[in-house]
C-alpha positions in Angstrom: 0.3 -0.1 0.2 1.1 3.7 -1.1 1.1 6.0 1.8 1.3 9.9 1.7 3.0 11.5 4.4 2.1 15.3 5.1 1.9 17.4 8.0 -1.4 17.6 10.0 -3.2 20.9 9.8 -6.9 20.6 9.9 -9.4 19.7 12.8 -10.1 16.6 10.5 -6.6 15.5 10.8 -6.2 15.8 14.3 -9.6 14.3 15.2 -8.3 11.3 13.0 -5.5 10.5 15.4 -7.9 9.7 18.3 -8.9 6.4 16.5 -5.5 6.0 15.6 -4.3 5.9 19.2 -6.9 3.6 20.1 -6.1 1.2 17.4 -2.5 1.3 18.3 -2.8 0.8 22.1 -6.5 -0.4 22.6 -9.8 1.1 23.1 -9.2 2.0 26.8 -6.0 3.8 26.1 -6.0 6.9 28.5 -2.8 8.7 27.6 -4.6 10.0 24.3 -3.1 13.3 22.6 -5.9 15.1 22.3 -6.8 17.2 19.2 -7.0 20.3 21.4 -3.5 19.9 22.5 -2.5 19.5 18.9 -3.8 22.7 17.8 -2.2 24.9 20.3 1.1 22.8 19.6 0.9 23.8 16.0 0.1 27.5 16.8 3.0 27.2 19.3 5.5 25.8 16.4 5.1 22.6 17.2 4.9 19.4 14.8 2.6 16.7 13.6 2.4 14.6 10.3 0.3 11.2 9.2 0.5 8.6 6.7 -2.5 8.7 4.8 -3.7 6.2 2.2 -5.1 6.8 -1.3 -8.6 7.2 0.4 -7.5 9.6 2.9 -7.6 7.2 5.8 -4.4 8.0 8.6 -2.5 4.8 9.5 0.1 6.4 11.2 1.2 9.7 12.7 4.0 11.4 14.6 3.8 14.5 17.0 6.4 16.9 18.6 6.7 19.6 20.9 9.1 22.3 20.7 11.4 23.8 23.5 14.4 24.7 25.0 17.2 22.3 26.4 20.3 24.0 27.8 19.2 27.5 25.9 18.5 25.7 22.3 15.5 25.3 20.5 14.8 21.6 20.2 11.9 19.6 19.0 10.8 16.9 21.5 9.0 13.7 19.7 6.4 12.7 22.2 4.3 10.4 20.2 4.8 7.8 17.2 1.7 5.8 16.5 1.1 3.0 13.6 -2.2 1.1 13.3 -1.7 -2.5 14.2 -2.3 -3.6 10.7 0.7 -1.8 9.2 3.4 -2.4 12.0 6.9 -3.8 10.8 6.6 -2.4 7.5 8.9 0.7 8.0 5.6 3.3 8.2 7.2 4.3 11.8 10.7 5.2 10.2 9.0 6.9 7.5 7.1 9.2 9.9 10.3 9.9 11.6 12.4 10.6 8.8 9.9 13.2 7.4 9.7 14.5 10.9 13.5 15.1 10.5 13.3 16.7 7.2 10.7 19.2 8.1 12.4 20.2 11.3 16.0 20.8 9.5 14.3 22.9 7.5 13.2 25.2 10.4 16.8 25.4 11.2 16.9 22.8 14.5 19.7 20.4 15.3 18.2 18.0 17.8 15.1 15.9 17.9 14.7 14.5 21.5 12.5 11.5 22.8 12.3 8.7 25.2 11.6 4.8 25.1 12.0 1.7 27.2 15.4 0.1 27.4 14.2 -3.2 27.7 12.3 -2.9 24.0 14.9 -4.4 21.9 13.2 -3.4 18.5 12.9 -0.1 19.6 16.6 0.1 20.5 17.6 -1.3 17.2 15.7 1.2 15.3 16.8 4.0 17.7 20.5 3.2 17.8 21.2 1.5 14.9 18.7 3.1 12.1 18.5 6.6 13.5 21.7 6.8 15.1 20.5 8.8 18.2 22.4 9.1 21.4 21.0 7.9 24.8 22.2 10.7 26.8 20.3 9.6 30.0 18.8 6.8 31.9 15.7 8.3 33.8 14.2 5.3 36.5 10.4 6.1 36.6 10.1 8.9 34.0 6.2 8.9 34.1 3.9 8.4 37.0 3.1 4.6 37.1 -0.8 4.0 35.8 -1.6 0.5 35.6 -4.0 0.7 33.4 -1.7 2.3 30.3 -0.8 -0.5 28.2 2.6 1.2 27.9 3.6 0.8 31.4 3.5 -2.9 31.1 3.4 -3.4 34.9 7.5 -3.1 35.3 7.6 0.6 35.5 8.6 3.3 33.4 12.3 3.4 33.0 13.1 5.4 30.1 16.5 6.4 27.7 16.2 10.1 26.8 17.9 10.2 23.6 19.5 12.9 21.5 18.8 12.8 17.5 21.4 15.2 16.2 19.9 15.4 12.9 22.4 17.0 10.8 25.4 15.2 11.7 27.6 12.6 9.6 26.7 9.9 12.1 23.3 10.4 11.5 23.4 10.8 7.9 25.8 7.3 7.6 23.3 5.3 9.8 20.2 6.5 7.7 21.9 5.2 4.7 23.1 2.2 6.6 26.5 3.2 5.8 27.9 2.2 9.1 28.4 -1.8 9.7 28.2 -3.7 12.8 31.2 -3.3 14.9 30.5 -6.7 17.0 29.9 -10.0 14.9 30.3 -12.6 17.8 28.9 -13.2 21.1 30.9 -11.2 23.8 32.8 -13.3 26.3 30.8 -13.8 29.6 33.3 -11.4 31.7 32.6 -8.6 29.7 29.1 -8.8 30.1 28.0 -6.5 33.3 24.4 -8.3 34.0 23.7 -12.0 32.9 25.0 -15.5 33.2 23.7 -18.4 31.2 21.6 -20.9 33.1 20.8 -24.3 31.2 21.8 -22.2 27.8 19.4 -19.0 28.4 20.8 -15.6 29.9 19.1 -14.7 33.2 19.8 -11.2 35.3 22.1 -11.8 37.8 24.4 -9.4 40.2 27.7 -9.7 38.9 29.4 -6.4 40.1 30.8 -4.4 37.8 33.3 -5.4 35.4 35.8 -2.5 34.7 36.7 -2.3 30.9 37.0 0.5 28.5 33.7 -1.2 26.6 31.1 -3.2 28.3 27.9 -5.2 27.3 24.8 -5.0 29.2 22.0 -7.6 28.1 18.5 -7.1 27.8 15.7 -9.9 26.6 14.9 -10.2 23.1 11.2 -9.7 23.9 10.4 -8.5 27.1 6.3 -8.2 26.4 6.6 -12.1 26.0 8.6 -12.6 29.2 5.9 -10.1 31.0 3.0 -12.0 29.8 4.3 -15.4 31.4 6.3 -14.3 34.1 6.1 -10.8 35.6 8.5 -11.8 38.1 11.2 -12.5 35.6 10.2 -9.2 33.9 10.7 -6.9 36.8 14.0 -9.1 38.0 15.2 -8.2 34.2 14.2 -4.1 34.8 15.8 -3.9 37.9 19.1 -5.6 36.7 19.3 -3.4 34.0 18.6 -0.4 35.6 21.2 -1.1 38.3 24.0 -1.7 35.4 23.2 1.1 33.1 22.8 3.9 35.6 25.7 2.5 37.2 28.0 2.8 33.9 26.2 6.0 33.1 27.5 7.6 36.5 30.8 6.5 35.7 30.8 8.1 32.2 30.1 5.8 29.7 27.4 5.9 26.9 25.7 3.4 24.8 27.4 3.3 21.6 25.5 0.5 19.5 23.0 -2.2 19.9 24.0 -5.7 19.0 21.5 -8.7 18.3 23.5 -11.9 17.9 22.0 -15.5 18.0 18.9 -14.4 19.6 20.7 -12.3 22.0 20.5 -8.7 22.6 22.9 -6.0 24.0 23.8 -2.5 24.7 27.6 -2.2 23.8 28.7 0.9 26.2 32.0 2.7 25.9 33.7 4.9 28.5 33.8 8.5 27.4 36.0 10.1 30.1 
């Protein structure tokens, strides 16, 4: 199916995002971005765009706010939604790429957003395809709402990411010009937070290896784990939170997301 991506400008456009958000996250989703907020946001220089089929039906949208970080005007990409029937087809990537193009034309150089560090698909998209920098790990970013499907019962920890949209690094990531730097599984002593038990990685306390590069493992599918064993999912959250916050406090940053043999890792490098 062909899509036209354009900015949202009319009340009809803004109203269509309500049904799309409910399609993406369920009829009872409570954290809706409202049309009235989108109208005001557009007036204040914010951004929203949608992906439309030939009949004018919206199947995805992206929504961003404007503000100041360290005195510089930036965009904060608050929400990206894609209809369930079109997930995994690159539509989210196209919406973000369109946002980048439009924000560059406005003279901005940074787009920020957050994502859950345990979500492997998002980690790969954000770090390896978009080329973002995960600049901060925040514990419990949002107030916990157990009726919010996005909170998944294991808290709302988030990476804050900075997309420096006009850098060579980002251009090369978008054009897939940077090959993976890690092609085989790291040694166990390089992994900060897991051991193998019956051939499967399990979160454990290992202390904090002291090395120029460190691997922090996350599960391949945290949602599947949470659906079957919430205690195990919570253990992953606590384990990765402890490791990532420790290394960020020590001057490390995530430089790459690595997936090898169904195992997923953040590769961290010491920046000091």
